[in-house]
N, C-alpha and C positions, 0 to 999 in steps of 0.2 A: 368399306373393312377396316381401314385405319381408323375411322371415326368410331366405329364400334369398339375397336380395340382401346382407343383412347379413353372412351366413356368408361369402359370396364375397368381400365386401370386407375382412372382419377380417384374414385372413391376409397381405392386401397392404398393411394400414396401417403395420406395422412397417418394411417395407421402403421404403415411401414416405417414411416418416420419417427412415430412414437415407440416402436419396437424396437428399434435401432438406438434411439435415445435411452430407452429402459435399459439397454443391454449394457451401454458404455457409462452411465451415470448412476453414482452409488450414492448413498446417504452420507452425509457429513461426519458421521461418526465413523464409518468404514474407512474412509479415506484418511482421518486423523489418527485412527488405530494403526493403518499400514504405514503411515508416515512416522508414528510415535515407535512403533515396532523396529523399522530401518535405524532411525536415531538412536535407539538403545542398543542395537546391535553394534553401530558403530561408536559409539562411546565406551561400551564394554571393551571390545577388540581393537579399537583404533585410537580414539582421542585421549583414552586415560593412560594406555600404555605408551603412547608418544609422548604426552605431557611428562609422565613419570620419567622417561629418559632424559629429556631436559633438566627435569627437577634434580634428579640424582647426578646428574653430569656437573651441575652447579653448585649443588650443596655445600662444598667444602670451600667455596670461593673461586674467584676468577684465577688466581695464581695457581692453585692446583690443578684447575682446567688447563689452563695454556701449559703448564708442567708436563703433564700427561701427553699433550698432542705433538711438544716438540721433542719429547725423550727419543732418543736414538732409535729404539727397536719399532717406536710408534711411527717415526719417519719413514724408516726402511719399510715398514707394511703400508704406509700410505702410498710411497713411491712405487713399490710393487704391484699393488692394486690398479694405478695409473696406468703401467706398462702393460698390464695384462688387458686392459680396456682400450688403451690406445693402439693395441695390435689386433685384437680380436673384434672389434667393432668395423675397422675398415675392411677386414677379410670377410666378415660377414655381410657387410654392405656390398661387396663385389658379388660374392656367392648369392645373396638374396635377390638383387637385381636380374643376374643372369638366370637363376632359376626360374623367377617369375616371368621373365620375358619369354624363356623358352616353352614355359607350361601353357601361358595365357594367349601366345600367339603362333604356335606351332602345334602340329598334331605329329606325332612319332610313337613308335614301338617302346613300352616301359614307362609312358607318362605316369600311370597310376602308381606304379612302383616308387618313382621319384616323390610323386606326393606323399606316399605312406613314410617314406625314409626322412623326408623335411620334419615329420611329425614325431619323429623318433624319440627325440630328447624329451618331449612331453609325458611319453609313456615309460620311459626308462629312469630308474631313480638316478639321480647325480653320482650316488655313491658306487652303483653298478658301473658307470661310466668310468669312475677314476680307477676302479679295479681293472678293468679291461685295459686301459693304459698302462697299468703296472705289468699285467700280463704279457702285454706287448714290448714294452719298452723298458721293463725292469731288469736287474742283473740277471736274474732267473729266468726272464722272458724270452720270447721268440726271437728278437733282436738285442737282447742283453749282451752276448759275446761279441757281436760286431760292433756295438757303440762302445765296450769296453777297450776292445782294440784299438779302435780309432780314437779314444779318449773323447768321448762325446757324452754328456750327460743329459738324459730328458726327465726321469723321475728324479724327486727330490731336487730340482732344479726348475728355472724360468721357463723352459722351454715346455715342461710337463704340465704347469701351471697354465700357460698359453694355451695347450691343446685342450685342457680340462675346460677352460672358459669358453673357447671357441666352439666346442662341442654343445654346451648346455645352453648356447646363446644363439644358434646358427638359424632356429626357425623364425625368430621375431621379424627380420626384414622380410622375407620372402612371404610370411602367412599374411603381413598386411599389405603387401604388393599383389599378390595373388587373385584375390577375388574383386580387386578394383580394375586390374587389367583385363580381368576375364567380362566383366560388366562392360567395360568400355568397348569391347569388340575390336575389329581389325580394320574398320572402314576407313578412318583416318591414316594410317600406316598405308593401307593399299591406295588411296588417293595420292599421297606422296610419293608413292612408289610409281605411279602411273605419270606422276609431273617430273620424273627422273631423278628423285633424291635417292642418294645411296644409303646402305644400311646403317652408318654411323650418322648421317644427317636425320635420319628418320628417328633414330635413339634420342639424338641431342635436342631436336626442334619440335619432336611431335610427341613421342613416349613418355620421355622424363619430364617435361614440363606437365603433363596430365596426371602424373604421380608423385609429385614434388612433396605435398604435404603428408601422403601415406608413408613415402619414404623417410622422412622427417621423424613421423611418430614411429615407425619402426627402429629408426637408430635410437632414438631416445629410451624406448623400452629396452632396445639390446643393450646399451650402456648400463642402465639402472641395474640389470640382471648381471651383467660383466662385473660389475663392482661389488654387488652382493652376494656371489656365488659363494656357497660354503662347502656343501658336499663332495663333490668332485674334488675340488682344489684341496680339501682336506685329506683325502686319500693319496694325492701325488705328491704334495707338498714335502712331508716328512716332519712338519712343524719346526723347523729350524729357526730359531729364534733371531731376529735380525737379517736373515738370509731369505726364506722361502716361505714366510707369514704374511698373509695378505691382512687387510683390516679386519674381516670377520673371524678369521683365525686368531690373530692378535687379541681382539675382544674375548675370545673364548678363555685364551690363556690367561689374561687379567682376572677376569671374573674368577677362574678355577683356584687362581692365587689370592681371592678374597681382597683384589685391588679394585673394589667396587667403584670407586670414584674416577679411576683412570679408565676403567673398562666403559663405564656410561660416558665419559668424556670423547672417546673413540666413536663410542655406538653412536652419539649425538652427531658427528661427521656424517655417518651413513644415512641417520634419519634426516639431516638436513638436505642430502642428496634426492631422498625420495620425495620431500616437499618440493624441491627444485623441480623434480620430472614431473609431479602432478600439475605444477603451474605451466610447465612447457606444454605438457600433454591438453590442459585446458586451451592455452592459446592456438595450439595446432588444430584442435577441434573445432574453435571458432573461426579460424580461417577457411576451414573446410565448408562450415556451415555457410558462410558468407560466400564463397565461390558457387556452392548449389543454389543459394538465393538468387546470385546474379545470373546465374545459368539458366535457370527458370524464369526469370523475368525476361531475358533474353527470346526464349524459346517463345513464352506467351505474346510478345510483340510480333 
């Protein structure tokens, strides 16, 4: 019976292989057309604008460029941007790891609701998020009277900027970790538990090493978004020059005042951050690919 099946299947094998080859192999002109379309799109919407930013930034010389960066309002904007990132990224790191661990390793009521809430900043406009914080913490908001009585200021101050930044960036770490931790399953953690490891030992010695590159990838994306956020921060900052303006807001003010060289000089710093982010992203992806290849090689042996 097996011989008959093998005899019947053999003649069809080459035709099946040819069909699969025909389905995945396109003429050279099709491949080059697709590559050309992609490169044309990238050139029009990425490479040319990026080159224009650096060209305009250096157009009036290095002295004008450096003067725009070391100007007091620019320094204040850079410092505030770094403060918002330094506070929001670690908070999102803790939240992302905790949420991913809970969702991937445990079953509990409301898990789907938590997953939906994590995606909320992707579906809500950042401007709406800023308005929500104004509604809650503004002088005329729900907590406005209490904050005023206790001499606390959230809106039009650093705390409001940090809150808005945390809101728009909190999905990045969690969303990088959840699919990976779900794919890895719970076998290694269960084995460690059987061997007598505590919860913290399992986390530090089993869970965290398995997700370290995805965690770093999420942190990189979270930091880039934190430094480049405009919409939510614009609503809660009040645009107080030298006090509550982040780099994106400072760039907008300079451009509206026709200080184009200064605006593009500060913008070049954000563009440089984007380039550094891409380089770090590439390095992390290469490490992930290398580890996957090593794991497949060990499995085949």
